[in-house]
N, CA and C of each residue as an Amber inpcrd file, in Angstrom:
protein
   603
 119.8000000 111.8670000  92.1200000 119.0770000 112.4320000  93.0160000
 117.6990000 111.2010000  93.3220000 117.9750000 110.9240000  94.4620000
 116.5200000 110.0880000  94.8090000 115.2990000 110.7340000  94.2990000
 114.0630000 110.0200000  94.0520000 112.9760000 109.9840000  93.7770000
 112.3250000 110.5980000  95.2230000 111.6210000 111.6270000  95.3970000
 111.0370000 112.1110000  96.2410000 109.7400000 111.3860000  96.8930000
 109.4030000 110.8210000  97.3600000 108.1790000 109.8890000  97.5340000
 107.4220000 110.6230000  99.0410000 105.9920000 111.1290000  98.7320000
 104.9780000 111.4960000  99.9020000 104.0380000 110.2100000 100.0200000
 104.2720000 109.6780000 101.3430000 103.3540000 108.1640000 101.2750000
 102.2290000 108.4480000 102.3100000 101.0320000 108.4770000 101.7410000
  99.4960000 108.7880000 102.3640000  99.3310000 107.8530000 102.9380000
  98.3400000 107.7790000 104.2370000  98.0510000 106.2070000 105.0380000
  96.7530000 107.0760000 106.0430000  96.1530000 105.6910000 106.3340000
  95.2160000 106.3790000 107.5660000  95.0970000 105.0350000 108.3080000
  96.2480000 104.4870000 108.2720000  96.2910000 103.0790000 109.5190000
  97.5350000 102.7370000 109.8730000  97.7940000 100.9410000 110.0060000
  99.1630000 100.9690000 110.5980000 100.3640000 101.1110000 110.0340000
 100.0700000 101.3230000 108.4210000 101.1040000 101.6960000 107.6050000
 102.2240000 100.6470000 107.1840000 101.7880000  99.2870000 107.4290000
 102.5110000  98.2200000 106.5830000 103.3500000  98.4900000 105.3620000
 102.3220000  98.9650000 104.6740000 102.9990000  99.1810000 103.0420000
 103.9260000 100.5190000 103.5710000 103.6920000 101.3580000 103.8760000
 104.6270000 102.3270000 104.2920000 106.1510000 101.6490000 105.1450000
 106.1560000 100.9500000 105.9400000 106.9310000 100.2600000 106.2220000
 107.6860000  99.7000000 105.4640000 107.3030000  99.1020000 104.5220000
 107.9970000  98.2630000 103.3400000 108.6640000  99.3320000 102.3970000
 108.4570000 100.3430000 102.6580000 109.3680000 101.5970000 101.7300000
 110.0750000 102.3650000 101.9690000 109.5620000 102.1370000 103.7060000
 110.8230000 102.9250000 104.3220000 112.3800000 102.0470000 104.3550000
 111.4000000 100.5510000 104.2480000 112.9020000  99.7240000 104.8060000
 113.7760000  99.5590000 103.4140000 113.0530000  99.6590000 102.2660000
 113.6150000  99.6630000 100.6750000 114.5190000 100.8100000 100.8450000
 113.8630000 102.0490000 100.8760000 114.5670000 103.3080000 100.4520000
 115.7270000 103.5470000 101.6600000 115.9380000 102.8180000 102.5920000
 117.0960000 102.5920000 102.9890000 118.6190000 102.6340000 102.4960000
 118.2140000 101.2180000 101.0350000 119.1700000 101.0370000 100.2930000
 119.1450000 102.2400000  99.4900000 120.8030000 103.0900000  99.2240000
 120.4810000 104.0250000  97.8970000 120.6110000 103.7920000  96.4340000
 120.9180000 102.1350000  96.2350000 120.2570000 101.5880000  94.9190000
 118.7410000 101.8530000  94.7120000 117.8790000 101.6890000  95.5100000
 116.6630000 101.7410000  95.7750000 116.1450000 102.9680000  94.7640000
 116.6690000 103.9590000  94.9000000 116.2260000 105.2710000  94.2580000
 115.4990000 106.3610000  94.7980000 114.4830000 105.9080000  95.9180000
 113.6630000 106.7590000  95.9030000 113.7360000 107.1000000  97.9290000
 113.0870000 107.9840000  98.1270000 113.3820000 108.3860000  99.3840000
 112.1750000 108.9980000  99.6890000 111.3890000 108.4090000 101.2000000
 110.3720000 108.8470000 101.4800000 110.6560000 110.3660000 102.6300000
 110.0200000 111.6960000 101.6880000 110.4270000 112.5380000 102.4620000
 109.4390000 113.2270000 103.3100000 108.2570000 112.5780000 103.5770000
 107.0400000 112.9010000 104.7940000 106.1090000 111.7300000 104.2110000
 105.2640000 112.0560000 105.6140000 103.9850000 110.7670000 105.3150000
 102.7170000 111.9580000 105.7880000 101.5520000 111.4190000 104.9720000
 100.7790000 112.3700000 105.1680000  99.6480000 110.8220000 105.8110000
  98.6160000 111.8990000 106.5740000  97.2230000 110.8000000 107.1360000
  95.7510000 111.7220000 107.2100000  94.5970000 111.2110000 107.0110000
  93.8030000 111.9900000 107.2780000  93.2320000 112.0100000 108.5480000
  94.0730000 111.5730000 109.7540000  93.8660000 111.6440000 110.6570000
  95.3480000 111.4000000 111.6200000  95.1620000 111.5290000 113.0380000
  95.8800000 111.6460000 113.8810000  96.1430000 110.4440000 115.0340000
  97.1530000 110.2990000 115.5750000  96.9790000 108.9540000 116.7390000
  97.0100000 107.6920000 115.6180000  97.5170000 107.3180000 114.6370000
  97.7130000 105.9630000 114.0790000  99.1930000 105.6680000 113.9630000
  99.2250000 103.9240000 114.0040000 100.3170000 103.4890000 114.2320000
 100.9670000 103.9900000 112.9410000 101.0700000 104.1520000 111.9420000
 101.5030000 104.5630000 110.4970000 102.1800000 106.0320000 110.8770000
 102.0040000 106.9700000 111.2280000 102.7890000 108.1200000 111.6360000
 103.6890000 107.6680000 112.8380000 103.2910000 107.0960000 113.5390000
 104.6280000 106.4970000 114.8670000 105.8990000 106.3900000 113.6950000
 105.3570000 105.0620000 112.8720000 106.4340000 104.1190000 112.2010000
 107.1470000 105.4740000 111.5940000 106.5380000 106.5470000 110.7810000
 107.2380000 108.0740000 109.9740000 108.0730000 108.2530000 111.0010000
 107.7030000 108.5100000 112.3610000 108.2700000 109.9090000 112.9880000
 109.3010000 108.5510000 113.7380000 109.5330000 107.4400000 113.8750000
 110.5690000 106.9120000 114.5000000 111.6280000 106.5830000 113.1750000
 111.1940000 106.6690000 111.8350000 112.2440000 106.5640000 111.3260000
 112.9160000 108.0910000 110.7690000 112.2760000 109.4660000 111.6260000
 112.6550000 110.2880000 111.5620000 112.1420000 111.0950000 109.9390000
 111.0290000 110.6800000 109.5060000 110.3370000 111.1310000 108.2170000
 109.2970000 112.3870000 108.9290000 109.2720000 113.3770000 108.2780000
 108.3110000 114.4240000 108.7270000 106.8150000 113.7970000 108.8240000
 106.0060000 114.3540000 108.9660000 104.7290000 113.9890000 109.1490000
 103.3310000 114.9780000 109.0610000 102.5990000 115.0280000 108.7220000
 101.0520000 116.0750000 108.7050000  99.9080000 115.0620000 108.6380000
  99.1730000 116.0710000 109.1210000  97.5530000 115.0610000 108.5280000
  97.1660000 116.7290000 108.4740000  95.6920000 115.9520000 108.1920000
  94.4140000 116.8550000 107.8180000  93.1580000 116.1160000 107.8470000
  92.1540000 116.0560000 109.0620000  91.1030000 115.6730000 109.1630000
  89.9340000 116.3960000 108.3220000  89.0550000 115.4060000 107.7470000
  88.1020000 116.1590000 106.7410000  86.7900000 116.8390000 107.7150000
  86.6330000 116.1460000 108.7280000  85.9380000 116.8740000 109.9900000
  86.1720000 118.1600000 110.4830000  87.2520000 118.5360000 110.5010000
  87.9500000 119.8530000 110.3270000  87.6930000 120.9150000 109.7310000
  87.3390000 120.6530000 108.5670000  87.0920000 121.8730000 107.2370000
  85.6170000 121.8170000 107.0300000  85.0000000 123.0440000 107.0430000
  84.0440000 123.1150000 106.5730000  83.3770000 122.4650000 105.4180000
  83.8480000 122.2530000 104.4090000  83.4830000 121.8050000 103.2940000
  84.8180000 120.7980000 102.6910000  84.3580000 119.5130000 101.9350000
  85.5850000 118.5750000 101.1720000  86.2340000 119.1120000 100.5420000
  85.7110000 120.6080000  99.7720000  86.7000000 120.9540000  99.2460000
  87.7710000 121.7420000  99.6440000  87.2560000 122.7240000 100.6620000
  88.4040000 123.0430000 101.6170000  89.5810000 121.8810000 102.0670000
  89.0830000 120.8830000 102.5500000  89.9730000 120.0230000 102.8760000
  90.9050000 119.3480000 101.6340000  90.3430000 119.4750000 100.9130000
  91.1020000 118.9860000  99.7840000  92.2490000 119.8280000  99.3110000
  92.2880000 121.4910000  99.2910000  92.5860000 122.5350000  98.6320000
  93.6780000 122.5460000 100.1740000  93.5790000 122.3050000 101.1590000
  94.2890000 122.2230000 102.2010000  95.3080000 121.0530000 102.3130000
  94.9150000 119.9540000 102.0490000  95.5510000 118.6380000 101.9320000
  96.6900000 118.7260000 101.0000000  96.1600000 118.9710000  99.8610000
  97.1300000 119.4330000  98.5140000  98.3080000 120.5680000  98.5980000
  98.0960000 121.8160000  99.2840000  98.9950000 122.1170000  99.7740000
  99.9450000 121.5900000 100.8340000  99.1850000 120.7340000 101.7750000
 100.3030000 119.8800000 102.7010000 100.9520000 119.0150000 102.0940000
 100.7860000 118.5220000 101.2030000 101.7240000 117.3720000 100.2400000
 102.6180000 118.8680000  99.8470000 102.0230000 119.4250000  98.6630000
 102.8880000 119.8400000  97.7400000 104.4450000 120.8330000  98.3930000
 103.9460000 121.1810000  99.4790000 105.2080000 121.5370000 100.5060000
 106.2780000 120.8670000 100.7730000 106.0470000 119.6850000 100.6420000
 107.5600000 118.4570000 100.5880000 107.8340000 118.1850000  98.8690000
 107.3220000 118.6980000  97.7880000 107.8690000 118.5430000  97.0180000
 107.7320000 117.4410000  96.1180000 107.1010000 116.7040000  96.3350000
 107.4350000 115.0000000  95.8520000 107.1620000 114.8430000  94.4330000
 107.9390000 113.8860000  93.9840000 107.8190000 113.4090000  92.7020000
 106.9950000 112.5740000  92.4290000 106.2400000 111.3250000  93.4350000
 105.8120000 110.6570000  93.2550000 104.7070000 110.6930000  94.5290000
 103.6720000 110.3930000  94.5710000 102.9810000 110.5570000  96.1110000
 101.8780000 109.0720000  95.9370000 102.3240000 108.3810000  96.9480000
 101.6250000 107.0100000  96.9920000 100.6090000 106.8230000  98.1470000
  99.3230000 106.4390000  97.4720000  98.4240000 105.9360000  98.4820000
  98.4330000 104.5300000  99.0710000  98.8800000 104.4320000  99.9770000
  99.1790000 102.9220000 100.5590000  98.2450000 102.9570000 102.0780000
  97.0800000 102.9470000 102.0310000  96.1970000 102.7400000 102.5970000
  95.5570000 103.7840000 102.9890000  95.5290000 104.1880000 102.3130000
  94.2290000 105.4970000 102.7520000  93.2150000 105.9220000 102.3240000
  92.5740000 106.0990000 103.0720000  91.1920000 105.5000000 102.3730000
  90.1160000 107.0910000 102.4250000  90.8450000 108.0870000 101.9300000
  90.0120000 108.6570000 101.6240000  89.8020000 109.7690000 100.0240000
  88.8020000 109.8530000  99.2320000  89.0440000 110.0950000  98.2830000
  89.6900000 111.4650000  97.7260000  90.8190000 112.0410000  97.0020000
  90.7330000 113.3150000  96.5090000  90.2900000 113.5940000  95.8350000
  90.1780000 115.3270000  95.5120000  89.3380000 115.8520000  94.6410000
  90.0990000 116.8260000  93.7080000  89.8640000 117.6880000  92.7910000
  89.7540000 117.8720000  91.9480000  91.3400000 119.0960000  92.1990000
  91.0770000 119.5740000  93.2380000  92.5760000 120.1200000  93.7320000
  93.6570000 119.6500000  93.5230000  93.5540000 117.9230000  94.2030000
  94.9590000 117.2770000  94.6240000  94.8460000 117.0010000  93.0770000
  94.2380000 116.0520000  92.0890000  94.2700000 115.6110000  90.8390000
  94.9490000 116.9420000  90.3330000  94.4930000 117.6360000  89.9260000
  94.9620000 118.8960000  89.2150000  96.4600000 119.2280000  89.4300000
  96.7860000 118.8640000  90.6430000  98.6040000 119.0760000  90.7920000
  99.1580000 118.0240000  91.0470000  98.6240000 116.7240000  90.9910000
  99.4900000 115.4810000  91.4500000  99.1400000 114.4600000  90.5160000
  97.6100000 114.7160000  88.9970000  97.7480000 113.7700000  88.1610000
  98.9380000 113.0930000  87.8270000  98.3260000 112.2010000  87.0280000
  99.7560000 111.1960000  86.6060000 101.2240000 110.5020000  87.4120000
 100.7700000 111.3680000  88.7130000 101.9400000 110.8290000  89.9240000
 101.5930000 110.5130000  90.8760000 100.0540000 110.0490000  91.2740000
  99.7380000 109.8200000  92.0520000  99.1260000 108.4240000  92.1270000
  99.7560000 107.8500000  93.0270000  99.1620000 106.2390000  92.4670000
  98.9810000 105.3640000  94.1010000  97.8590000 104.2870000  93.6570000
  97.2910000 103.7710000  94.5480000  97.1150000 101.8920000  94.3580000
  97.2130000 101.4350000  95.3190000  97.1990000  99.8530000  95.6290000
  96.1030000  99.4070000  96.0670000  95.7750000  98.2520000  95.6520000
  94.2040000  97.9030000  95.4960000  94.1450000  96.4540000  95.5750000
  93.5720000  96.0580000  96.8500000  93.2680000  94.5340000  97.0360000
  92.2400000  93.5920000  96.0020000  92.3160000  93.9910000  95.0180000
  91.6780000  93.1440000  94.0310000  91.9360000  92.8800000  92.9670000
  91.7480000  92.5990000  91.6480000  92.3620000  92.6230000  90.2120000
  91.4260000  93.4780000  89.6270000  91.6070000  94.7650000  89.7940000
  90.3890000  95.2860000  88.8130000  90.7820000  95.2010000  87.4510000
  89.5370000  95.5970000  86.5790000  88.7990000  96.1740000  87.3000000
  87.2590000  95.4090000  88.1630000  87.7910000  93.7870000  88.5000000
  86.8890000  93.7030000  89.1730000  86.8260000  93.9730000  91.1370000
  86.1860000  94.2050000  91.4080000  85.6000000  94.5090000  92.7590000
  86.4160000  95.7180000  93.2760000  86.2950000  97.0460000  92.9850000
  86.3370000  98.1890000  93.3580000  85.9530000  98.2670000  94.9630000
  86.2090000  99.8790000  95.3360000  85.7600000  99.9130000  96.6190000
  86.5740000  98.8550000  97.7060000  86.3380000  99.3140000  98.6540000
  87.0420000  98.8860000 100.3630000  86.7050000  97.2640000 100.6410000
  85.8860000  96.6570000 100.1070000  85.7290000  95.3650000 100.7180000
  86.2740000  94.1520000  99.1090000  87.3120000  94.3530000  98.9710000
  87.6890000  93.9790000  97.4590000  87.6660000  92.2630000  97.8460000
  88.3810000  91.7680000  99.2890000  88.6290000  90.3980000  98.9260000
  87.4040000  89.7550000  99.3290000  86.5030000  90.4260000 100.2560000
  85.3740000  89.9170000 100.9520000  84.0530000  90.1190000  99.4870000
  84.5060000  90.5810000  98.6090000  83.1280000  90.8590000  97.5470000
  84.3820000  89.5170000  96.6320000  85.5760000  89.4250000  96.4370000
  85.8750000  88.1670000  95.3280000  85.5050000  87.0920000  96.2170000
  85.5680000  86.7800000  97.3530000  84.7520000  85.4610000  98.2310000
  83.4200000  85.0700000  97.5560000  82.7180000  86.4930000  97.8090000
  81.4680000  86.3560000  97.6720000  80.9770000  86.2100000  96.5200000
  81.8210000  86.1590000  95.7490000  81.2510000  85.7470000  94.0080000
  81.8400000  84.4460000  93.6740000  82.8800000  84.1740000  94.2780000
  82.9650000  82.6180000  94.0600000  84.6020000  82.5410000  93.1540000
  85.5420000  83.2850000  92.9890000  86.2320000  83.4980000  92.0490000
  87.6700000  82.4750000  92.7560000  88.5600000  82.3270000  91.6080000
  89.6320000  80.9380000  92.0740000  90.7050000  82.0440000  91.9740000
  90.5690000  83.1220000  91.5600000  91.9190000  84.1200000  91.5850000
  91.5190000  85.6110000  91.7960000  92.1760000  86.1950000  92.7500000
  91.9560000  87.4500000  93.3620000  93.9190000  88.4450000  93.0370000
  93.8770000  89.2510000  93.8700000  94.8540000  89.7340000  93.8070000
  95.3110000  91.3100000  93.8420000  96.3830000  91.7110000  93.5970000
  96.3880000  93.2430000  94.2690000  96.6160000  93.8440000  92.7670000
  96.1800000  95.2910000  92.2870000  96.3870000  96.1840000  91.6320000
  97.1520000  97.3840000  91.9000000  98.3220000  98.2770000  91.2300000
  98.8810000  98.9660000  91.5110000  98.0570000  99.8110000  90.2290000
  97.7670000 101.3610000  90.4500000  97.3490000 102.4090000  89.6780000
  97.4690000 103.6480000  89.5550000  97.3710000 104.2550000  88.6300000
  97.2040000 105.6700000  88.7870000  96.2530000 106.0320000  88.6540000
  95.9700000 107.4020000  90.0540000  94.8920000 107.3140000  90.1760000
  93.9880000 108.4150000  89.7500000  92.7440000 108.5790000  89.5340000
  91.8510000 109.0990000  88.7880000  90.7800000 109.8100000  88.9710000
  89.9760000 110.0670000  88.7910000  88.5950000 111.2780000  89.3750000
  87.3980000 109.9590000  89.9950000  87.8520000 108.7040000  89.4040000
  86.7260000 107.4990000  89.7750000  87.3740000 106.7780000  90.8980000
  86.3150000 105.7730000  90.9730000  86.7620000 104.7710000  92.3070000
  87.8580000 103.6930000  92.0370000  89.2250000 103.5520000  91.8790000
  89.5800000 102.3370000  91.9010000  89.6730000 102.0780000  90.0410000
  89.4520000 102.8640000  89.6340000  89.5270000 103.3030000  87.9060000
  90.3920000 103.6300000  86.9670000  91.5700000 104.0220000  87.6610000
  92.6590000 104.8670000  86.9630000  93.6910000 103.5550000  86.1110000
  94.5300000 103.8340000  85.3220000  95.2720000 102.9190000  84.3390000
  96.1970000 102.3490000  85.2210000  96.2600000 100.5760000  84.8180000
  96.5520000 100.3830000  85.6600000  98.5110000 100.4450000  85.3940000
  99.3520000 100.4460000  86.5840000 100.6440000 100.3470000  86.3300000
 100.8120000  98.4710000  86.3480000 100.5230000  97.7230000  87.6010000
 100.7920000  96.2600000  87.3880000 100.0050000  95.7710000  88.2250000
  99.7220000  94.1340000  88.2370000  98.8450000  93.2970000  89.1330000
  99.8600000  92.3060000  89.2220000  99.1780000  91.4990000  90.4880000
 100.0930000  90.4140000  90.6810000  98.5410000  89.4200000  91.0930000
  99.0620000  88.7100000  91.1170000  98.1350000  87.7520000  91.0370000
  97.6290000  86.6320000  92.5180000  96.8170000  86.2970000  93.0700000
  96.5410000  86.0060000  94.2860000  96.0490000  84.5670000  94.2580000
  96.0060000  83.4310000  94.3890000  94.7280000  82.3550000  94.4890000
  93.8340000  82.2930000  95.4120000  93.0610000  82.0800000  95.3750000
  92.2200000  81.7760000  96.0970000  91.9470000  80.3490000  96.8260000
  91.9550000  80.2580000  97.8650000  91.8070000  78.5170000  98.6840000
  90.4150000  78.0950000  98.7740000  90.2930000  76.9010000  98.9010000
  88.6980000  76.4810000  99.4160000  88.2510000  76.9910000 100.7410000
  89.2700000  77.1450000 101.7630000  89.0650000  76.9990000 103.0080000
  89.3080000  78.3350000 103.1500000  89.1380000  79.8030000 102.2020000
  89.7800000  80.8260000 102.7290000  88.7630000  81.6510000 103.4060000
  88.8980000  82.3970000 104.3030000  88.1930000  83.2480000 104.7330000
  88.3380000  84.8720000 104.6640000  87.8150000  85.9620000 104.4730000
  88.3960000  87.3660000 104.0610000  89.4220000  87.4830000 105.1360000
  89.3290000  87.3700000 106.1480000  91.1730000  87.7090000 106.7600000
  91.9300000  87.0150000 106.0420000  92.1570000  85.5180000 105.9660000
  93.2350000  85.1130000 105.3390000  93.6660000  85.3920000 104.0750000
  92.4670000  85.2210000 103.5530000  92.9070000  86.2550000 101.6820000
  93.0380000  87.3040000 102.2690000  92.8630000  88.2880000 102.8460000
  93.1920000  89.5610000 102.9960000  94.5850000  89.5950000 103.0810000
  95.3380000  88.7810000 104.3020000  96.7680000  88.4950000 104.4770000
  97.3430000  88.3960000 103.5840000  96.8590000  87.2930000 102.6880000
  97.9430000  86.9040000 101.6320000  97.8220000  87.9330000 100.5350000
  96.9050000  88.6540000 100.4550000  96.8280000  89.5700000  98.9150000
  97.9550000  90.8240000  99.6600000  97.7190000  91.0800000 100.7670000
  98.6130000  92.0830000 101.5910000  99.7860000  92.1230000 101.3420000
 100.5340000  90.7040000 101.3040000 101.6090000  90.4970000 101.3120000
 102.0860000  90.2200000 100.0040000 101.4860000  89.8170000  98.8870000
 101.8890000  90.0780000  97.6440000 101.7430000  91.6670000  97.4480000
 100.7240000  92.1350000  97.5560000 100.7480000  93.8970000  97.3950000
 102.1150000  94.6230000  97.3280000 102.0180000  94.2930000  99.3070000
 103.5720000  95.3090000  99.8220000 104.4940000  94.8560000  98.7130000
 105.2430000  93.2970000  98.0790000 106.0080000  93.3600000  97.3870000
 106.0450000  93.9320000  95.7560000 104.7120000  94.0900000  95.6380000
 104.5720000  94.5840000  94.1240000 104.8010000  95.8320000  94.3050000
 104.1620000  96.7800000  95.5160000 104.3370000  98.1080000  95.6490000
 105.8030000  98.8570000  95.7040000 107.0450000  97.9810000  96.5750000
 107.7960000  98.2620000  96.5380000 108.4830000  98.3770000  95.2730000
 108.7270000  96.9660000  94.6000000 109.3470000  97.1030000  93.1880000
 109.0660000  98.1080000  92.3660000 107.5140000  98.0850000  92.3500000
 107.2760000  98.9210000  91.0610000 107.5250000 100.5840000  91.3530000
 107.1190000 100.7530000  92.6630000 108.0840000 102.2580000  93.3270000
 109.4540000 102.5190000  92.8640000 110.4700000 101.6830000  93.2610000
 111.4280000 101.6060000  92.9120000 111.9540000 101.2900000  91.6500000
 111.1080000 100.8550000  90.4900000 111.8610000 101.0380000  89.1630000
 110.5860000 102.1520000  88.5570000 109.6780000 102.7330000  88.6740000
 109.4990000 103.8800000  88.3280000 110.3690000 104.8780000  88.8630000
 111.0250000 105.2650000  90.0070000 111.8290000 105.8310000  90.8970000
 113.1230000 106.1900000  89.5570000 113.5550000 104.7370000  89.2600000
 114.7860000 104.6770000  88.7800000 114.5950000 105.2130000  87.1520000
 113.4290000 104.4720000  86.7100000 113.3960000 104.6480000  85.4380000
 112.7230000 105.5120000  84.6400000 111.3380000 106.0050000  85.2340000
 110.5940000 106.5970000  84.8510000 109.0170000 105.6800000  84.6860000
 108.5860000 106.4860000  83.6050000 107.1380000 105.7630000  83.6810000
 106.4520000 106.5220000  82.4560000 105.7570000 105.6470000  81.5030000
 104.4710000 106.9470000  80.4250000 103.5700000 106.3780000  80.7650000
 102.5080000 107.0100000  80.2360000 101.2010000 106.9510000  80.2320000
 100.1450000 106.9930000  78.8650000  99.6210000 106.3570000  78.0280000
  99.3910000 106.6950000  76.9970000  97.9140000 106.3290000  76.8860000
  96.9210000 106.9800000  77.2680000  95.6020000 106.3360000  77.5320000
  95.3790000 105.7400000  79.0290000  95.1060000 104.4530000  78.7560000
  95.1440000 103.4920000  79.4960000  96.3320000 102.7300000  79.6420000
  97.3520000 102.7240000  79.3740000  98.4200000 101.8560000  79.2110000
  99.6340000 102.7650000  79.7660000 100.2200000 101.8460000  80.9260000
 100.9040000 102.4930000  81.9310000 102.2550000 101.5990000  81.2800000
 103.8490000 102.3040000  81.1420000 104.6350000 101.6940000  80.9630000
 105.9630000 101.8080000  81.5930000 106.0650000 100.9090000  82.4070000
 107.4650000 101.1010000  83.5190000 108.6180000 100.3610000  82.9000000
 109.6480000 101.0740000  82.5060000 110.8640000  99.7310000  82.1220000
 111.3780000  98.8160000  83.1760000
């Protein structure tokens, strides 16, 4: 039986599309059963609907407190009974309710080699620092900002003439390949977490 994926997005959904494409092959071992977002009217939700995948969203501003949003969003995700929840460009930090329900199986992809350059400006910060190698990190989300145990990393050289857009785009390409590969491996073979060490067969 295929591993059930709920993918969370905030924008265009290019990583989502890569997962949708991969999951069309039964041998991949995973199926996107729902796509959630923190806003409506975004291209990623259109991608999901085109693929016939159920969608949902919850705007933080529609709730009296962040905790109320977290609890409501947790229930929306839980309704689809995911085995693995994937943040694929989801720009909201989840709270205790979400992590209590999905801890250890909520993963995120970040466009830098953590623990260097956490936050939303990874490529920009890497360029400003002058590093020669950047890349992407896949990790298990915890209560911090980009601080969870690392599943996988891929290196992307920083070129002398790189700008933030050019570096960002090359990292995205490598990030997408890594995400699809490791989600498939986790779906087919499982994974273990011991402290900060994540092992994927």
